[in-house]
N, C-alpha and C positions, 0 to 999 in steps of 0.2 A: 799249672798254668803252663802252656806251651809255645803259642804263638800271638803276638801284639801286633796289631796294626803298626805298621812305622809311623803312620801319621798321628798316632797318640799324643795327646799335648798337656801341659796343666800338670796338676797335683792328682796323684793315685794312690788309693788305698786298697791294697789287695785285702779281701774278706778273708776271713778263717774259714767259713764254710761257704759252699758255693753248689747249687742245686741238692743241697741237703747232705753233702759229702765235704769232710773235712780238705782245705786247701794245704797240702803237707811238701809240696814241691814246685819250685821254678825251673822249668827244663832249661837245656843249653841255647844261648842265642834269643831265648825267649822275646827280650824286648830290645835284641842289639840293634841299634842305627835308630833308636826313637830319639832325635836329636832334638824334639822339642818339650820333652819329659822333663818336667821342672822338680819335682820330688816324688817318692814313692815310700809309701809305709809299708813294710813287710809285717805281717802277724806272727805270733809266738808259733801258731799252729804248722809254720813253715820250717821243715828242718833240713832242707836241701835246696841250694842254689846251685843249678849247673854251670859249668865254664862258659864264659863270655856270654853270660844272661844279660849283663847289662853294657855289654861293648858299645864304646863309639856312642853312649848319652852325655854327651859333654856336657851338657847342663844340670845334671842330676844330682841332687842331693838325697842321700837314701839314709831312712831311717830304720833300723832293725831290731825288731823285740825279742831280746834273747835272753830274757830271763831265765829260761830253762838252762841256757847253755849246752843246747844240743843241734847247733846248725851245722851242717857241711857245707862248704863254699867251694866251688870248684874254680880253677884255674883261671886266672883274670876274669871272673865273675864282674868285676867292677871297673876293666881297665877302661884309662880314659873319663871317670865319671868324676864331677865337681869334688864331693866329700861323701863319706861314710860312716855313720852314727849307730854305735851300737846301744842299746838300751839294758843294762843287767841289774 
């Protein structure tokens, strides 16, 4: 996932598969400035979250399914987010 519409809002669940391919990465700045994004659930298939991916998402609650323990999170990926929860 590389670029989300800044007007995205509400609750979002990132799928583990998209167009028959696994979703493994959320790019840098992908959801930056999505100020109306309330929550996002990130599946276990995602192994990399780029720098500033969710920067300035002030209302965002993040849930990351990281039971495999294999996720790399870039610099300030969740800067200014409301809360971040890791499921292990």
